N, C-alpha and C positions, 0 to 999 in steps of 0.2 A: 645273460650269462648262461652257459650250459655246463653242467657238471654231471659226469657219469660215475656211478658208484656200483660196486658189486652188491649183490643182495646182502651179504654179510656186513659190508660197510654201511649200507643203508639202514639195516636193523640197529647196528651199534650207534649210529648217529641219532636215530630216532629215540633210542633208549636214553641217550645222553640228554637230548632235548627235553624229553618228558621229565626226567629227573630234575633238570635245571629249572623248568617251568614251575614245578612244585615248590622248589626252594625259593624262587623269586616271589611267589605269592606271599610267603612269610616275611621276606625282606621288605616288600612293598608295604605290607600292613604295619610293619614296625618303624617305618621311615617317617620322620617328622618334617623333613625338608621337602616342600612342595615341588620345587624344581627337580630335585633328585628323584622324587617319586614319579614324576611325569616321564623322566628319562627311562626309569626302570619299566614303567608300564608300556612305553613305546618299544623298548627292547624286548619285553616279554611277548608283545604282539608279533613282532618280526620273527621271533623264534617259533611261536605258535604257527605262523604262516608256513615256515619251512617244514615244521613237523607235519603239518597237514599235506604239504606237497609230497613228502616222503610217504605218508600213508596212502595217498591217492595213487602213487606210482606202483604200489604193491597190492592194494586192496580196493574194494569198492569205495567210492567217495561217500563220505558221511557228512550230512549237514549238521553243523555245530554252532552254538550261540556264543562262543568265546573261549578264551584260553583254559579256564577251569574245566569246562565241559570237554574240551579237547584232551586235557590231561586224563580225565576219567575214561574217555573213550579209548585213548591209546593204551592206558594201563589195563582196561577191562573191555576189550572189543566185544560188541554185541550185547552187552548187559543192558 
């Protein structure tokens, strides 16, 4: 699949993904149902992958160890 976005659209989508990734971490931690938790974890990883693609399209690629580190890097680049 190929998707072309303007810089503004890319930034807005990235902001939305970062916000949603943070919210999902809380939801995953609070979920007792193992199957639902697994689906949420998979969904969070897919969203983190898209956020990383957006970041690499506009900035230098950063090696990250998972969604929570991605959220921190996207929220505070270069820290």
